[in-house]
C-alpha positions as CSV (number, residue, x, y, z in Angstrom):
1,M,-0.1,-0.5,0.1
2,S,1.4,3.2,-1.0
3,V,1.3,6.1,1.7
4,L,-0.5,9.2,-0.7
5,F,-1.0,12.0,1.9
6,D,1.4,12.8,4.0
7,H,0.6,11.7,7.7
8,N,3.1,14.4,9.3
9,K,1.6,17.0,8.2
10,L,-2.2,15.7,8.8
11,L,-1.0,14.6,12.5
12,K,0.5,18.0,13.3
13,T,-2.4,20.4,11.6
14,I,-5.3,18.2,13.7
15,V,-3.2,17.7,17.3
16,R,-2.2,22.1,17.0
17,D,-6.1,23.0,16.2
18,R,-7.3,20.5,19.2
19,L,-4.5,21.7,21.9
20,K,-4.5,25.9,21.3
21,P,-7.8,26.8,22.6
22,H,-5.8,25.3,25.7
23,G,-2.5,27.6,25.4
24,I,-0.2,24.4,24.0
25,I,2.0,25.3,21.7
26,Q,4.2,23.5,18.7
27,K,7.5,23.8,19.6
28,G,8.8,24.7,15.8
29,N,8.0,23.1,13.5
30,S,8.2,19.5,15.6
31,R,6.2,16.9,16.8
32,F,6.7,18.2,20.6
33,F,3.7,20.4,22.2
34,F,3.9,22.0,25.4
35,K,2.6,24.1,27.4
36,D,4.9,26.6,30.4
37,K,3.1,26.7,33.7
38,D,6.0,28.9,35.2
39,W,7.3,26.3,37.5
40,Y,6.9,23.2,35.7
41,M,6.2,22.5,32.1
42,I,3.6,19.6,30.1
43,G,4.6,18.1,27.5
44,I,3.3,16.0,24.3
45,E,5.3,14.2,22.0
46,F,3.7,12.7,19.1
47,Q,6.4,9.9,18.7
48,P,7.3,8.3,15.4
49,S,8.1,5.0,14.4
50,G,11.1,3.4,12.8
51,F,8.7,0.8,12.1
52,G,5.6,2.2,10.6
53,I,3.6,4.9,9.6
54,G,2.1,6.4,12.5
55,T,2.8,7.8,16.0
56,Y,3.2,6.7,20.1
57,L,1.8,9.0,22.2
58,N,4.1,10.7,25.0
59,I,2.8,13.1,27.7
60,G,4.7,14.2,30.8
61,V,5.7,17.4,32.8
62,D,9.0,18.8,33.7
63,F,10.3,20.5,36.3
64,H,11.7,23.3,36.4
65,F,13.7,23.2,39.8
66,Y,17.6,23.6,37.9
67,P,18.0,25.8,35.0
68,R,18.3,23.7,31.8
69,G,18.2,25.3,28.5
70,Y,16.4,21.7,27.0
71,F,13.0,19.9,27.9
72,A,13.6,16.8,29.9
73,F,10.9,14.2,31.2
74,S,10.9,14.4,34.5
75,H,8.0,12.2,35.0
76,E,6.1,10.5,32.0
77,Y,4.1,8.5,30.4
78,R,3.1,6.5,27.2
79,Q,0.1,7.3,26.9
80,K,-0.8,5.2,23.7
81,E,0.8,2.5,22.2
82,F,1.5,2.9,18.5
83,E,-1.0,4.3,16.3
84,K,-1.1,3.3,12.5
85,A,-1.8,5.7,10.3
86,E,-4.3,3.7,7.4
87,G,-5.4,6.9,5.6
88,E,-6.6,10.4,6.7
89,A,-9.4,9.3,7.9
């Protein structure tokens, strides 16, 4: 089966539209979305897989107890196992 749609673009468009009203923004053009709450940050990652077209859903929090210039999941949970992209629907 050949893929006739860009699943990454479709995923990011749908997610951005659904999360933006909650103050959650996309980091650049990545599959990472976040909401900064001053002393902690919520991170939502749509992790790709090398085994198929689709995504894993990881949600976590990063506490800002120590200054650093990057996000690290202090507590993370794989919310959803691999979800295969089979079409635009």
